[in-house]
C-alpha positions as CSV (number, residue, x, y, z in Angstrom):
1,M,65.2,53.2,192.3
2,D,63.9,56.2,190.5
3,K,67.5,57.1,189.6
4,L,68.2,53.8,187.9
5,I,65.0,54.0,185.8
6,E,66.0,57.5,184.7
7,E,69.5,56.4,183.5
8,E,68.0,53.6,181.5
9,V,65.6,56.0,179.8
10,L,68.4,58.4,178.9
11,A,70.6,55.6,177.5
12,K,67.7,54.4,175.3
13,N,67.1,58.0,174.0
14,K,70.8,58.3,173.3
15,K,70.8,55.1,171.2
16,K,67.8,56.3,169.3
17,N,69.5,59.6,168.5
18,Y,72.6,57.8,167.2
19,L,70.5,55.5,165.2
20,L,68.6,58.4,163.6
21,V,71.8,60.3,162.7
22,S,73.2,57.1,161.2
23,I,70.1,56.6,159.1
24,I,70.2,60.2,157.9
25,L,73.8,60.0,156.9
26,I,73.2,56.7,155.0
27,L,70.3,58.3,153.2
28,L,72.3,61.4,152.3
29,I,75.2,59.3,150.9
30,A,72.8,57.2,149.0
31,S,71.1,60.3,147.5
32,I,74.5,61.7,146.4
33,W,75.4,58.5,144.8
34,F,72.0,58.2,143.2
35,V,72.3,61.8,141.8
36,R,75.8,61.3,140.5
37,F,74.9,58.0,138.9
38,Y,71.7,59.1,137.2
39,F,72.5,62.8,136.6
40,K,76.2,62.6,135.6
41,A,77.6,65.4,133.2
42,A,76.3,64.7,129.7
43,L,75.8,66.4,126.3
44,T,74.4,65.5,122.9
45,E,76.3,65.7,119.7
46,A,73.8,68.3,118.4
47,N,74.8,70.7,121.2
48,I,78.5,70.8,120.5
49,T,80.9,71.6,117.7
50,T,84.1,69.7,117.3
51,A,87.3,70.0,115.3
52,K,90.4,67.8,114.7
53,V,93.9,68.8,115.3
54,E,95.9,68.9,112.1
55,N,99.3,70.1,110.7
56,G,99.3,73.2,108.6
57,I,100.0,77.0,108.4
58,I,99.1,79.4,111.2
59,E,98.9,83.2,110.8
60,N,98.8,85.5,113.7
61,T,96.5,88.4,113.0
62,I,95.2,91.6,114.6
63,N,91.7,92.8,114.0
64,A,90.7,95.9,112.1
65,T,87.6,97.2,110.3
66,G,87.3,98.1,106.7
67,E,85.0,99.5,104.0
68,V,85.0,98.6,100.3
69,L,85.6,101.5,98.0
70,P,86.1,101.8,94.3
71,E,89.8,101.8,93.4
72,F,89.3,104.8,91.3
73,E,86.7,107.5,91.9
74,E,86.7,110.8,90.0
75,V,85.2,113.9,91.5
76,L,84.0,116.5,89.0
77,T,84.0,120.0,90.4
78,S,82.5,123.2,89.4
79,P,84.8,125.1,87.0
80,I,83.1,128.4,87.7
81,S,81.0,130.1,90.2
82,A,77.5,129.6,88.9
83,S,74.1,127.9,89.8
84,I,72.9,124.5,88.9
85,K,70.7,124.7,85.8
86,N,69.7,121.1,85.2
87,V,70.6,117.5,86.3
88,L,70.6,115.1,83.4
89,M,71.6,111.8,85.2
90,D,71.0,110.6,88.8
91,A,73.2,108.6,91.1
92,G,73.5,104.9,90.2
93,K,73.4,105.4,86.5
94,K,76.2,104.1,84.2
95,V,77.8,106.8,82.1
96,N,80.1,106.6,79.1
97,K,83.0,109.0,78.3
98,G,81.7,112.3,77.1
99,Q,78.2,111.8,78.3
100,S,76.6,114.9,79.8
101,I,75.6,114.7,83.5
102,L,74.8,118.2,84.7
103,L,74.4,121.7,83.3
104,L,75.4,125.0,85.0
105,D,74.1,128.5,84.4
106,K,77.2,130.2,82.9
107,S,75.7,133.6,81.9
108,V,77.9,135.6,84.5
109,S,81.1,133.9,83.3
110,Q,80.1,134.5,79.6
111,T,79.8,138.2,80.5
112,D,83.3,138.1,82.1
113,Y,84.5,136.4,78.9
114,G,83.2,139.3,76.8
115,K,84.9,141.9,79.0
116,L,88.2,140.1,78.7
117,Q,87.8,140.1,74.9
118,F,87.3,143.9,74.9
119,Q,90.3,144.3,77.2
120,M,92.5,142.3,74.8
121,E,91.4,144.4,71.8
122,S,92.3,147.5,73.8
123,K,95.7,146.1,74.7
124,Q,96.3,145.1,71.1
125,N,95.5,148.7,70.0
126,E,97.9,150.1,72.6
127,I,100.7,147.8,71.3
128,S,100.0,149.0,67.7
129,K,100.2,152.6,68.8
130,L,103.5,152.0,70.6
131,K,104.9,150.4,67.5
132,L,103.8,153.4,65.3
133,D,105.5,155.8,67.8
134,L,108.6,153.6,67.6
135,E,108.6,153.7,63.8
136,K,108.1,157.5,63.9
137,S,110.9,158.0,66.3
138,F,113.2,155.9,64.1
139,F,112.2,158.0,61.1
140,D,112.8,161.2,63.0
141,V,116.3,160.1,64.2
142,K,117.2,159.2,60.6
143,S,116.0,162.6,59.3
144,S,117.6,164.6,62.1
145,N,120.8,162.6,61.7
146,A,120.8,163.4,58.0
147,I,120.3,167.1,58.7
148,K,123.0,167.2,61.4
149,Q,125.3,165.3,59.0
150,L,124.7,167.9,56.3
151,R,125.4,170.7,58.8
152,I,128.6,169.0,60.0
153,S,129.7,168.6,56.4
154,N,129.0,172.3,55.8
155,L,131.0,173.3,59.0
156,K,133.9,171.1,57.9
157,D,134.0,173.0,54.7
158,A,133.9,176.3,56.6
159,V,136.8,175.2,58.8
160,S,138.8,174.3,55.6
161,S,138.0,177.6,54.0
162,A,139.0,179.5,57.2
163,K,142.3,177.7,57.3
164,R,143.0,178.5,53.6
165,L,142.2,182.2,54.1
166,L,144.4,182.3,57.2
167,K,147.2,180.7,55.2
168,A,146.7,183.2,52.3
169,G,146.6,186.1,54.7
170,G,142.9,186.9,54.1
171,G,141.6,185.5,57.4
172,T,142.4,185.5,61.1
173,K,143.1,182.8,63.6
174,E,139.9,183.6,65.5
175,D,137.9,182.8,62.3
176,V,139.5,179.4,62.2
177,E,138.9,178.7,65.9
178,R,135.2,179.9,65.6
179,A,134.6,177.5,62.6
180,E,136.3,174.6,64.5
181,L,134.1,175.3,67.6
182,D,130.9,175.4,65.5
183,L,131.9,172.0,64.1
184,K,132.5,170.4,67.5
185,V,129.2,171.8,68.8
186,A,127.4,170.3,65.8
187,E,129.1,166.9,66.2
188,L,128.2,166.9,69.9
189,E,124.6,167.9,69.1
190,K,124.4,165.0,66.6
191,L,125.8,162.6,69.2
192,Q,123.3,163.9,71.8
193,L,120.4,163.5,69.4
194,E,121.4,159.9,68.6
195,N,121.7,159.0,72.3
196,E,118.3,160.5,73.1
197,I,116.6,158.8,70.2
198,K,118.3,155.5,71.1
199,S,117.2,155.8,74.7
200,K,113.7,156.6,73.7
201,Q,113.6,153.6,71.3
202,Q,114.8,151.3,74.1
203,T,112.2,152.7,76.5
204,M,109.5,152.2,73.9
205,K,110.6,148.6,73.2
206,I,110.4,147.8,76.9
207,E,106.9,149.4,77.0
208,I,105.9,147.3,74.0
209,R,107.3,144.1,75.6
210,E,105.4,144.9,78.8
211,A,102.2,145.4,76.8
212,E,102.8,142.2,74.9
213,I,103.3,140.3,78.3
214,A,100.1,141.8,79.6
215,L,98.3,140.8,76.4
216,A,99.7,137.3,76.7
217,I,98.4,137.1,80.4
218,Q,95.0,138.3,79.3
219,K,95.0,135.8,76.5
220,N,95.8,133.0,79.0
221,D,93.0,134.2,81.2
222,L,90.7,134.3,78.3
223,D,91.7,130.8,77.2
224,A,91.3,129.5,80.8
225,L,87.8,131.0,81.1
226,K,86.9,129.5,77.7
227,R,88.0,126.1,79.0
228,K,85.9,126.6,82.2
229,L,82.9,127.6,80.1
230,D,83.3,124.4,78.0
231,L,83.5,122.4,81.3
232,A,80.4,124.1,82.6
233,D,78.5,121.4,80.7
234,V,79.6,118.7,83.1
235,T,80.5,115.5,81.2
236,A,82.1,112.2,82.2
237,T,85.8,111.9,81.4
238,R,85.7,108.1,81.5
239,P,83.1,105.3,81.7
240,G,81.8,104.4,85.2
241,V,78.9,104.6,87.6
242,I,77.6,107.9,89.2
243,T,77.8,107.4,93.0
244,W,76.7,111.0,93.9
245,V,75.4,114.1,92.1
246,N,74.4,117.5,93.4
247,K,70.7,117.6,92.5
248,N,69.9,121.0,94.1
249,I,68.7,122.8,91.0
250,G,69.0,126.6,91.3
251,S,71.5,126.4,94.2
252,S,74.7,128.4,93.9
253,V,78.0,126.6,93.7
254,H,81.5,128.1,93.9
255,E,84.5,127.3,91.8
256,G,86.0,124.0,93.1
257,D,82.8,122.7,94.7
258,A,82.1,119.0,94.1
259,L,79.2,118.3,91.6
260,V,79.5,114.7,90.6
261,R,81.4,111.5,91.8
262,I,82.0,108.8,89.2
263,A,83.4,105.4,90.3
264,D,85.1,102.8,88.2
265,L,83.5,99.6,89.6
266,S,85.9,97.3,87.7
267,G,88.3,97.4,90.6
268,F,88.0,97.9,94.4
269,K,90.2,98.6,97.4
270,V,89.5,98.5,101.1
271,A,89.8,101.5,103.4
272,G,90.8,100.1,106.8
273,S,91.0,101.6,110.3
274,M,92.3,100.3,113.7
275,S,93.1,101.5,117.1
276,D,96.2,103.7,117.3
277,N,97.4,101.5,120.2
278,L,98.4,99.0,117.5
279,L,100.1,101.5,115.3
280,D,103.6,100.0,115.9
281,K,102.4,96.7,114.5
282,I,101.3,97.9,111.1
283,H,103.6,98.6,108.1
284,N,103.4,99.0,104.3
285,N,103.2,95.7,102.3
286,M,101.8,93.9,105.4
287,A,99.6,90.9,104.4
288,A,95.9,91.4,105.0
289,I,92.9,89.1,105.0
290,I,89.5,90.5,104.2
291,R,86.4,88.4,105.2
292,I,83.1,88.9,103.5
293,G,80.6,86.4,104.7
294,D,82.2,83.0,104.0
295,T,84.6,84.4,101.4
296,Q,88.2,85.5,102.2
297,L,90.2,87.8,100.0
298,R,93.8,88.7,100.4
299,G,95.8,91.9,99.9
300,S,98.5,94.1,101.3
301,V,98.6,97.3,103.3
302,V,99.5,100.5,101.4
303,N,99.2,104.3,102.2
304,I,99.2,104.3,106.0
305,S,97.9,107.7,107.1
306,P,100.5,109.6,109.3
307,A,97.6,111.3,111.1
308,V,95.6,109.8,114.0
309,T,92.0,110.8,114.2
310,N,89.7,109.9,117.1
311,A,92.3,107.4,118.4
312,T,92.2,105.5,115.1
313,V,94.7,105.2,112.3
314,S,93.7,104.7,108.7
315,F,95.2,102.8,105.8
316,D,94.4,101.3,102.4
317,I,94.5,97.7,101.4
318,Q,95.3,96.8,97.8
319,L,93.5,93.6,96.9
320,N,95.0,90.7,95.0
321,Q,91.6,90.1,93.4
322,K,90.3,93.6,93.1
323,D,87.4,92.6,90.7
324,S,85.9,89.9,92.9
325,K,82.1,89.5,92.5
326,V,81.5,89.7,96.2
327,L,82.8,93.3,96.5
328,R,80.2,96.1,96.7
329,P,80.8,99.8,97.1
330,N,80.6,101.1,100.8
331,Q,80.4,97.5,102.0
332,K,81.6,96.9,105.6
333,V,84.1,94.1,106.0
334,D,86.2,92.4,108.7
335,V,90.0,92.9,108.2
336,F,92.7,90.8,109.7
337,L,96.3,92.0,109.5
338,V,98.9,89.2,109.5
339,T,101.7,89.9,112.0
340,D,103.4,86.5,111.9
341,T,103.2,83.2,109.9
342,R,104.4,79.7,110.9
343,N,104.5,76.6,108.7
344,G,104.1,73.0,109.7
345,V,102.6,73.5,113.1
346,L,99.8,71.8,115.0
347,R,96.6,73.7,114.6
348,V,92.9,73.4,115.3
349,A,89.8,75.4,114.3
350,N,89.2,78.4,116.6
351,G,86.0,78.5,118.7
352,P,84.4,79.7,121.9
353,A,86.3,77.0,123.9
354,F,89.5,79.1,123.5
355,N,89.6,82.2,125.7
356,G,92.9,83.8,124.5
357,S,95.2,82.7,127.3
358,N,98.3,80.5,126.6
359,L,97.1,77.7,128.9
360,Q,93.7,76.3,128.0
361,E,91.5,73.7,129.5
362,I,89.6,71.9,126.7
363,F,87.8,68.7,126.3
364,V,89.2,65.9,124.0
365,L,86.5,63.7,122.5
366,K,87.1,59.9,122.2
367,N,84.5,57.1,122.1
368,G,81.7,59.3,123.2
369,I,83.6,60.6,126.3
370,A,84.9,64.2,126.5
371,E,87.9,64.3,128.8
372,K,89.3,67.6,130.2
373,R,92.9,68.3,129.2
374,T,95.2,71.3,129.7
375,V,96.9,72.5,126.5
376,K,99.4,75.2,125.7
377,T,98.5,77.5,122.7
378,G,100.6,79.8,120.5
379,L,99.6,82.0,117.6
380,S,95.9,82.4,116.8
381,N,93.6,84.1,114.3
382,F,89.9,84.1,113.4
383,D,90.2,80.6,111.9
384,Y,92.8,78.6,113.8
385,V,94.7,78.3,117.1
386,E,98.3,76.9,117.3
387,I,98.7,74.0,119.7
388,L,102.2,73.9,121.3
389,S,101.6,71.0,123.7
390,G,98.9,68.8,125.1
391,L,97.4,67.5,121.8
392,K,98.6,65.5,118.8
393,A,97.5,65.4,115.2
394,G,94.2,63.6,114.8
395,D,92.8,64.4,118.3
396,E,89.2,65.6,118.2
397,I,88.3,68.4,120.6
398,I,85.2,70.3,121.5
399,T,85.4,73.9,120.2
400,S,82.0,75.1,121.6
401,D,81.7,76.8,125.0
402,M,82.1,74.3,127.8
403,A,82.1,76.8,130.7
404,D,79.1,74.9,132.3
405,F,81.3,71.9,132.7
406,K,84.5,73.5,134.1
407,N,84.2,71.4,137.3
408,S,83.8,68.2,135.4
409,E,86.7,66.0,134.4
410,K,84.7,63.9,132.0
411,V,81.5,64.5,130.0
412,T,79.4,61.9,128.3
413,I,78.5,62.8,124.7
414,S,75.4,61.0,123.5
415,R,74.0,60.8,120.0
């Protein structure tokens, strides 16, 4: 009897447990349905950015950095070793051609200039002395030649007389031979004298020519120093704006040291740099886009540096609109180098929704509902992404970041 009562109690307890589990499951299902119904994925229009798919041009670009520089910047250097005497104009000032900017103390160079002048005078005197010696030697050779010629004429007469006496029987053959020998000796002496004088004259002409060359070199040095002294009063060679000036009055500067930089701000260029990993993608005349705030300027790549410094390669960009009002010296800008261009493609504005992969999951907006869709992308740049498949012209997509809704197939967009 006790055993039957115990089985009934156990059966009732078992039914209660089943009922309790069923009730819990029903409540859980109801809760999930309630949460999904009342807390379904939703956004407001103010929290998203959208763009419409359109037909147009797409340019594939690679990123680089750039700095705006004056297209022309002149560096005025010290023409002499001196010290800075006075600075007449500071950086940022506009200058006109011929306007003085900086003065150097040129007393040492002026002393050197005076020494060169004395050396030139000494060399000129040396040349004058050599010319006088040459004239004297020329006069001496003419006088000696005349004396020798007279002696030769006399000896010729002596030979003729000796021959006549020998023929008349009043002289001897030895007398004739002695007279002829004296004549030959005199002629050889005359020839020797002429050769010696000629050689001496040639030597003196060479010495004069060497002295004249040395004088010419000294004159060039003197003229060069004179030009340097004139340049020591540093003046602008063209109109522009002073971008830098050495203001250390009294400090020593050496010949060739930079003193002033003057920029022509009527035209600018962009000095660009990028990782050397992309060196094979860059070439001369490559199209470039420069972004300054909301403004875009275009240009082309020129002067690619052959050297790689700190894993970066440098290049210049020649701007199509080099006098744009938005350009400022030393301004940092974003540079986009165009590697490929396609016309008549589907494109949409770029945004955080695109992560760079070829297959993208994005949300297409229609009638307040954003529906997830997989699209295939192609070229891309800062502004646009090419759509290869999955969208058509006129579709409106959400371009803002939708990572929080990656597990949702649809999102309600409320106003």
